[in-house]
C-alpha positions in Angstrom: 4.0 5.7 44.6 1.1 4.6 46.7 -2.4 5.4 45.4 -4.8 6.6 48.0 -8.3 5.3 47.7 -9.7 5.0 51.2 -9.4 7.5 54.0 -10.0 7.0 57.7 -13.0 8.7 59.4 -10.7 11.2 61.0 -9.0 12.1 57.8 -12.4 12.6 56.1 -13.5 14.8 59.0 -10.4 17.0 58.7 -10.6 17.3 55.0 -14.3 18.2 55.2 -13.6 20.8 57.9 -10.9 22.3 55.6 -13.3 22.2 52.7 -15.8 24.1 54.8 -13.3 26.9 55.4 -11.5 25.9 58.6 -7.7 26.2 58.7 -5.3 23.5 60.1 -2.7 25.5 62.1 0.6 24.5 63.5 1.8 25.9 66.8 5.4 26.7 67.8 5.9 23.1 69.1 4.9 21.8 65.6 1.6 20.5 67.0 -1.2 20.7 64.4 -4.6 22.0 65.4 -8.0 22.2 63.8 -9.7 25.1 65.7 -9.3 24.0 69.4 -9.0 20.3 68.5 -5.5 18.9 68.6 -4.6 16.6 65.7 -2.0 13.8 65.9 1.2 14.8 64.0 1.0 11.5 62.1 -2.3 12.6 60.6 -0.9 15.9 59.5 2.2 14.2 58.0 -0.1 11.8 56.1 -2.2 14.6 54.7 0.9 16.7 53.7 3.0 13.9 52.3 0.1 12.7 50.1 -0.6 16.4 49.1 -4.2 16.3 50.3 -3.6 19.7 52.0 -1.5 22.7 51.0 -0.2 25.8 52.8 -2.5 28.8 52.7 0.3 31.2 52.0 3.5 29.5 50.8 5.6 32.6 51.2 5.1 32.6 55.0 6.0 30.0 57.6 3.3 27.5 58.3 3.4 28.4 62.0 3.0 32.2 61.3 -0.2 33.7 62.7 -3.0 33.4 60.2 -1.3 30.8 58.1 -1.7 27.0 58.0 -3.1 24.3 55.8 -6.1 24.2 53.5 -7.5 21.4 51.4 -5.8 20.9 48.0 -7.3 20.0 44.7 -6.2 16.5 45.2 -7.7 16.5 48.7 -11.0 17.7 47.3 -11.0 14.9 44.7 -10.1 12.2 47.2 -12.7 13.5 49.7 -15.4 13.4 47.0 -14.5 9.7 46.2 -14.6 8.8 49.9 -18.1 10.3 50.4 -19.7 8.4 47.5 
């Protein structure tokens, strides 16, 4: 399994926004959004596959209104390491 040590500037910005309380949402076309800013699907897949983000409510669909992704504990730890 690949160990993540370094994030890109964009990945850090997204994780910081999630840490600050924003929610990464997914629309009906499976396009991820951070507020009004579209995010490349590859970025979302990287964050989810590496468990840096987690679903807000795992009982509901990720594209359900008010649901989406928040930062995970692993994401918080990696974010802190990348900001040192």
